[in-house]
C-alpha positions in Angstrom: -4.1 28.6 0.4 -3.0 24.8 0.4 0.0 23.4 2.5 3.0 21.9 0.6 4.1 18.8 2.0 7.4 17.2 1.3 7.5 13.4 1.4 11.1 12.1 1.9 11.0 8.2 0.8 13.2 5.9 -1.0 10.0 3.8 -2.3 8.3 5.7 -5.3 5.0 3.5 -4.4 5.1 5.1 -1.0 5.4 8.8 -2.2 2.3 8.1 -4.9 0.1 6.6 -1.8 1.0 9.5 0.4 0.4 11.9 -2.4 -2.9 10.3 -3.2 -4.4 10.5 0.6 -2.8 14.0 1.0 -4.1 15.8 -2.3 -7.5 14.4 -1.8 -7.6 16.3 1.4 -6.3 19.4 -0.6 -2.6 19.4 0.3 0.1 19.7 -2.3 2.6 16.6 -2.3 6.2 16.8 -3.6 8.4 13.7 -3.2 12.2 13.3 -3.0 13.6 9.6 -2.9 16.7 10.1 -0.9 17.9 12.4 1.8 20.5 14.4 -0.5 17.8 15.1 -3.1 15.4 16.4 -0.4 18.0 18.7 1.0 18.7 19.9 -2.4 15.2 20.7 -3.0 14.7 22.5 0.4 17.2 25.1 -0.8 15.1 26.4 -3.7 11.4 25.2 -2.4 9.5 26.4 0.4 7.4 23.7 2.4 5.2 23.7 5.4 5.6 20.1 6.7 8.2 17.0 6.0 7.4 13.6 6.2 10.4 11.6 6.6 11.1 7.8 6.3 14.0 6.6 8.4 15.4 3.7 6.8 16.8 4.8 3.4 20.0 3.9 1.7 22.8 6.6 1.2 21.7 9.0 4.0 19.4 7.4 6.8 16.3 9.8 8.0 17.9 10.8 11.2 20.7 12.2 9.6 18.5 14.2 7.2 16.7 15.3 10.3 19.9 16.3 12.0 20.9 18.5 8.9 17.4 19.7 8.5 17.6 21.2 12.3 21.1 22.5 11.7 19.9 24.6 8.9 18.3 27.8 9.8 16.4 27.8 6.4 14.6 24.5 7.0 15.2 24.1 11.1 11.5 25.7 11.9 9.6 23.0 9.2 7.6 20.6 11.3 8.6 17.0 10.7 6.5 13.8 11.0 8.5 10.3 10.7 6.7 7.9 8.6 8.8 4.5 9.1 8.7 0.7 9.3 10.6 0.9 12.4 8.0 0.4 15.0 10.0 -0.6 18.0 9.0 1.4 21.1 12.5 2.8 21.5 12.5 4.3 18.0 9.3 5.7 18.8 10.4 7.1 22.1 13.7 8.3 20.6 12.0 10.4 17.8 9.4 12.1 19.9 10.8 12.5 23.1 14.5 12.6 22.9 14.9 13.8 19.4 11.7 16.1 19.3 10.1 15.2 15.8 6.6 16.4 15.7 5.1 13.0 15.3 5.8 9.5 14.7 3.7 7.3 12.3 4.8 3.5 11.9 4.0 1.6 8.3 1.4 0.4 7.7 -0.7 3.4 8.6 -4.1 4.2 7.7 -5.0 7.1 5.4 -7.1 8.3 8.3 -4.4 8.4 10.8 -1.7 10.0 8.3 -4.6 12.5 7.6 -5.1 13.4 11.3 -1.4 13.4 12.2 -0.9 16.0 9.4 -3.6 18.3 10.2 -2.6 18.2 14.0 1.1 19.0 13.2 0.1 21.7 10.6 -2.6 23.3 13.0 0.2 23.6 16.0 2.7 24.8 13.7 0.3 27.6 12.3 -0.6 28.5 16.0 2.6 28.6 17.5 5.2 29.7 14.9 5.6 32.9 12.7 4.3 33.0 9.3 6.9 31.3 7.0 7.0 34.3 4.5 8.3 36.9 7.0 
């Protein structure tokens, strides 16, 4: 079974790039170009992992993350932040204070993205109950 990944990113080219990298490794990637669109999709679709950009118009990534964690249907989905915000304080905030599963800064290498996705999904499948229970 291939893992389904939701990429929340306001730049369609970045969604395409991530789709290209991850689909070659056997992952199914769907995109949402805004926080509200992503939250709406998650009401109808099941995903195994979320890749979340922080800097988006309308609703930024931190607000999307808070809403995901406040909703019982989405709170257990692992989240990897993929952002151009490369300041050390942002990374510390994400990983250690907020508790995201990983934090990747743009530009990233395909190998870096793939390694992060594989690691987070493997941790999630070892430590969490199956999604369909």
